[in-house]
C-alpha positions, -999 to +999 in steps of 0.1 A: +271+150+153+249+126+133+248+131+096+214+140+081+199+112+059+174+120+032+144+098+025+120+103-004+086+086-005+067+081-038+030+074-035+014+066-069-023+070-063-053+069-086-062+105-080-028+120-073+009+112-074+027+125-043+064+129-035+075+137+000+111+145+010+122+139+046+154+146+064+163+124+094+186+140+120+192+126+155+161+103+151+140+132+142+123+131+107+115+165+092+095+170+060+115+194+038+098+191+004+065+180-011+053+175-047+018+166-058+004+162-093-030+150-104-028+114-116-033+102-151-028+067-165-041+048-134-073+029-129-083+013-096-048+019-083-032+001-112-010+017-139-027+014-173-007+040-192+029+042-183+037+074-203+010+094-186+021+082-152+057+091-161+047+127-171+028+132-138+055+117-117+082+139-133+061+170-124+057+158-088+094+151-085+104+185-098+080+202-074+095+183-044+131+189-055+124+226-059+108+229-024+134+208-008+162+226-026+180+194-034+183+167-061+175+131-054+174+099-074+165+072-048+129+067-037+109+045-014+078+034-034+044+024-020+028-008-033-010-011-032-024-040-012-050-052-038-045-088-047-019-091-019-009-125-006+005-129+029+021-162+037+043-176+065+078-187+054+107-204+071+143-209+060+174-226+075+211-227+069+240-245+085+266-220+097+294-245+103+300-280+117+312-264+149+298-233+166+309-203+146+300-166+149+270-155+129+278-127+105+258-107+080+266-133+054+247-160+074+218-137+079+217-129+042+219-166+034+190-176+057+169-148+043+176-161+009+166-196+019+134-182+034+126-166+000+135-196-020+099-207-021+084-210-055+058-184-065+037-184-096+054-167-125+027-140-125+035-129-089+065-113-073+076-112-037+080-075-027+082-076+011+093-097+040+088-091+077+111-111+101+091-126+130+120-144+147+154-160+143+160-194+158+197-200+167+205-236+175+169-242+187+168-210+208+138-190+195+127-153+197+160-140+186+158-105+171+193-101+158+216-132+156+247-114+145+276-120+169+262-152+184+279-185+180+259-211+162+258-243+141+224-236+126+203-205+121+166-203+111+143-175+101+105-173+104+089-145+085+058-132+067+062-129+030+042-106+008+036-110-029+016-090-055+009-094-092+042-091-111+027-066-136+021-041-109+057-042-098+071-042-134+050-012-144+063+008-114+099-002-122+094+011-158+080+044-145+110+048-122+134+040-151+118+066-174+117+092-147+153+086-138+148+073-103+163+044-085+144+021-062+155+021-026+127-001-012+092-012-020+069-008+010+034-020+012+010+009+017-007-006+048+026-012+065+036+024+058+003+038+070+004+019+103+037+036+111+021+070+112-016+064+118-014+040+147+004+043+180+024+014+195-005+001+216-029+001+186-004-018+165+002-043+193-033-051+205-050-048+171-067-021+151-085-018+118-071+009+095-093+020+066-076+039+038-103+057+018-089+066-016-103+078-049-110+045-065-108+020-036-115+017+001-090-007+018-093-021+053-061-033+069-060-054+101-028-046+121-021-069+151+011-077+169+027-050+148+020-071+117-003-069+087-027-098+092-056-092+068-066-070+039-100-063+024-102-040-007-135-025-018-134-013-054-154+019-046-141+052-033-143+090-035-146+090-073-177+069-072-193+094-048-183+122-071-200+105-101-231+100-080-233+137-073-227+144-110-255+121-121-281+131-095-275+169-098-270+168-135-237+186-134-202+180-147-178+157-129-155+186-122-183+206-107-194+176-087-159+171-073-158+208-062-193+205-046-182+174-027-151+191-014-166+225-006-200+215+007-200+178+012-210+163+046-211+126+049-238+124+077-271+141+068-280+142+105-253+169+109-266+191+081-292+219+077-317+221+048-317+259+051-280+260+040-280+262+002-254+267-026-256+272-064-251+243-088-243+247-125-267+223-142-262+210-177-287+226-201-297+255-179-284+291-180-289+299-144-276+279-114-299+258-093-299+261-056-293+229-037-294+224+001-266+206+019-289+179+033-297+167-002-260+166-012-252+148+020-279+122+013-262+114-021-228+110-004-243+090+025-258+064+001-224+056-014-204+057+018-229+034+035-224+008+008-187+009+013-189+007+051-214-021+049-193-043+027-161-037+047-180-044+079-192-077+065-157-088+055-141-077+087-167-095+108-159-128+091-124-128+105-134-114+139-113-082+132-140-060+147-133-075+182-098-059+183-096-032+210-080-005+188-113+002+169-113+019+135-090+045+121-099+063+089-074+079+067-069+087+030-082+117+010-119+107+014-115+107+051-113+145+049-151+145+041-168+163+069-186+141+095-175+108+078-164+095+112-199+101+125-213+081+096-188+053+101-196+051+138-231+037+128-213+006+114-184+004+137-195+011+173-160+000+186-149+036+181-138+056+150-112+083+146-095+101+117-058+103+111-042+131+091-005+142+092+003+172+113+035+182+095+036+216+078+025+214+041+009+180+043-019+185+069-043+164+049-052+127+052-044+122+015-007+126+024-007+098+050+007+071+028+035+093+015+045+103+050+042+067+061+067+056+035+093+080+049+088+069+085+088+032+076+120+035+057+137+056+084+128+032+112+141+000+095+167-016+118+200-029+105+187-065+106+155-056+087+175-038+061+198-068+056+168-092+053+150-068+029+181-064+007+176-100-004+145-090-022+162-063-042+191-086-052+166-113-061+147-088-084+180-077-099+190-112-107+156-119-123+159-088-145+194-098-156+182-134-163+154-121-184+179-101-205+203-129-209+176-154-217+157-131-241+138-154-266+149-155-302+124-154-330+106-187-334+107-207-366+075-218-384+080-254-371+084-242-335+052-220-338+033-251-350+046-271-321+037-243-297+001-242-309-002-280-306+011-278-270-010-247-260-040-264-244-021-287-219+002-258-210-027-236-203-043-262-180-010-267-162-008-229-155-043-228-141-035-257-118-003-242-106-018-208-099-047-222-078-050-204-044-038-222-013-067-233+009-048-229+041-044-191+037-078-183+053-071-203+084-037-186+086-055-152+088-083-163+111-061-178+139-048-144+148-083-132+159-095-162+179 
C-alpha cells in the first residue's frame, strides 16, 4: 500500500491569501483542508507590508490545519509572473575520462552548471524546466541516470524574478513558522489544472483575472513561452462602480458580486436592485444593465490591451483558444464579453473539488497538482535552486558588512556615480529575448 503524501499550497494574492492542503494516495490527489483570509499588506501582487501579510497568512494556515485535522510546516509557494524573465540555458559536465554510469551526483552537477549563469544582483532564479539531457551527443534524453557516459549536458528554461519578491516571501514564511518546499510560478501551476494535455501541447492562452492584475500566459509544448501582465483587475472594476454609483467600495464590491454581469447584452433593464448612496437616506434603485455597462467598460480595456500584446507574438493563432480563470472569471457572462475580442473560443476554468469550487482557488490547487506531479529527475534538478538559495543566504550572513569608517564613507560617495552607471549597464535587458519568445509561434 502506498503511503499518503501531503502537499500544502500557499497562494499569496492581492485580494486573498489561500492555503490548500492535499493528500496524494495512489496517484490520486484529494483536497482535505482549505484556509482563506482577506489579504492585507499587498499591492499589485507584491508584498508591501510584511507584518500584515504574516498576520493574514497565519489565519489562513490555522484554518487549513483545523479543517485538515493535521499540522504542517512545509509549503509549496506560488510566485507571481510579473517582471518574469524566461531564458534558455545550457550546462555541461564531464562524467569521467572513460564511460561511467550517470548517477544523481552527475545530474545535480550538470543542473548546477546550467544555473551557473550570472544574473543581476536584483534578480533571483526561482525555477528551471528541463527540456532535454544530451548524453555523449545523444539528444532528447529525459532521465540519464543509469546510462554510461563520458559527458552529459542539460538544456533547460530558467525563470527569474525580482529578488525583493522572493526575499519578502521568505521573510513571511520565517515569521509564520513555515518551511519552503518549492517555489512554483503561478502560470505553471495554473496550466496543470486549467488545461488538458492537448491544450498544453498544441498551445493555449491562459488568462488569470485577479484583483489587481490580469495576466495572460502562453502555454505551448507544455512550457511557459510568454507572459503579459496588465495592471488592472477586479478591484479597478469595483472602484469604477463605487465612483459612478456614489457608493462605498465595500458596497460596490458586494453589488459586483451579487448583481454584476459583464456583458450588457445579457441583461435586462427591468431587473433592479437597491444601492446605498453616500449622502442619501434612502437607497437608489439601479438596473442591472447600467451596472453591467460600468463593468463592461473596464473589462473591455483589459481585454483590448491583452489582445494587442498577444497578437504581437502570434499567440492568438494557437489552436487551444482562451481559458479564463481567477476570481474575476466568476463574473457572470465574462466569457461572452471576452469572445468579442477572442473569436478563437473562450471557456472558464474553476476547480470542481469540494470546498474550492470557485475560480479564485485555481492557483492554490494548481500548486498542489504541480508539486505532486514532479518526477524524480525534475525534483533533483529543482533541488539545485533550493541549495543555491541556501548558500546565498549563508554567504550573506557570513559576509555581513561591518560599520564603515568616515574615510570609507567619503570614498564611497566619491565612487557612487561610476558605480551607478555600471549597475545600469549590467542590468540592461537582453535584446535577444523577444526573438526567443516569437520563434515558438512562427
